[in-house]
Phi, psi and omega in degrees: 000133184289143178298143181293148173235139183243132174244132173272116186250042174240156179290179179300148176068034171240042176082014181299318185290322178291325178297319182294316182297324180300312180295316184292325178297331179263021169083017179253138179280135183228138176256133185234102173069301179056048177058034176091352185295326179298316181297312182298324178295322178291317180292322177293319179296322178292320180295325183266354179074035183245166173280129180283155173060034174294134185093359180241048185289349180273356179272128180262333183227132173245121179224170182069046185274059183205161174222124175238005185215136003290153191288344181276354175263150179298145178294146179242138180230072183287347174299342174284347185269037183295325179299316179295318179297319178295325179286325188258349178235087187295336180270012188276143166247160185230130180255115179249111176256140182234156178213176178302123188297316184296323181288326176292320179299317180294322175300317182291321181289330184258353185300137182049048178058035175088002187291325179291317180296318178298324179299308180301315183291324179296309185284337176270349179070040181225159172294149178299330180296342181270354186291320182303316181294315185295312181296326179292316181294317182296318181296315179296323177293319180298316179298320182292321182294315177302314177301312179301322184285307187273318183062237182261018180300125182292352178288345177264130180241111180271138179226117175269109186292337182277333187244341179247153178259166171306322178304319181298321180289322182304315181297326180281337183275333189304325177292345181260324186206148181299124182222074186278341190249135173286144182278159174223133000280188187274355184239152178286309186220167172297154178312132184294145174244135181290157180276107179274162184298322181289334176292314180294320177298320183293320179293330182264357182298336180284343184291124182245155176294142179298144177295151177295139182250127177279110182299334178290322180294319179299316181296320182295315181291325178293318180297321176296315183296326185266004183300132180086005181288133180223089186302142178188183181238020181286175178294149176257102184261160172076016180289157178278173178293348182259005183287149182229135181247108181265133178274008182081358178242238184261345189254146175232134185245159168270174181307332186268000176095004181275148182294141171272152175275055174229124178230152171264117179247099182071244184254018182218142175266131180231151178245156169298128179305146180094000180292157176298145185297335178286339170285323177295328175300318178297320178300322181288325176299318175299321178293326173307309184291324176297317183296327180274000179076021185250095178267066180244149178305141180225142169254123189235128175218097183260035175286155179272153174046081189249144172269350187308123174091351184265176184297334184261004183232177175295149176258108178296140183279355177209164185297144177233131178281132177204163185263357177207161179199162179278157179297131179079006179301142175257145175058025168252111183261122184286141176221143181303140182284114182303134180089353178238323187243028186258154184288340179282357186277161185307321182296344180259006185286113182290349179269355185291153179295150183290155176298126183289344178251116178301148183305314185292345180259006179281152177285146175276112179216148173257120184237132175263122176239121178140206183218162176280130179223162180077199182278000000 
């Protein structure tokens, strides 16, 4: 009989870290988040029709099935994929932890000085002030979906973090897995606090009205980024080894036509963890397009210092998205460099302290930051 595997199918800050400590204290290996890799692996396995976590048979608990960091990437919520996990991992049991909803909402809104909330609001295309109602509705929908799928199935283990102790869960787990040691401390979380009006106002105080946008400035920037564009259907020559060709659907190919380990799962593109960071740039560009509702085929090459499209390089037969180009390059369309020019980064944090030196008081200097790359 296969050893049992447990999946925690609740969102962040619902006792996941304490649950992991409970398993580890009793001698069982537990995986927690892994910087969002666990969530990405689940979504990618589902998109590719594979069993997740093959080769990790020593892990008894998978928890933290979400990603909120780095904040410029779309959040992942693989804890919602319980139906896929139940179908592909027959020996799996599922732990659903619940807590007072208002306290959880406040934790999520204020976590990391509001960076998590900004991440969700940005990628969902809504004001931060709308997040509490959205998250409340989504959490209730998740609970209903879990009930509809499992019903009275004994594979589902429900835990009320406000009314039950870790000792109660230990007693319920013992028929399934060895649990010789009692956990310490005796509570899952601190006593819940209700979301008061002043708490909510403080959490949303950082939300600022969007700055007025000058349409002439937008046209100027767009014209600069599209300079040299010559639409066509010719071959794309001279791409780097990190280029990605997205078909506008679920598949992403390399320049030779071989599949990349990047797939579109629903409304988000995910990569096999451990990919080169320049491939993750392409994943991020696809997520930019998905967030904008544009599912069109794209040629993406986010390599640094390129000759592509210039007089000294290959001439691509159709537009290629990149973050830099040579003067006069053809069919190189500029796109923000993921991880450098994104709103989730610290420089875009509306709660960050103001620059101590006013712009008009700064010295006029031309400063080079970076390194020499390319030829």
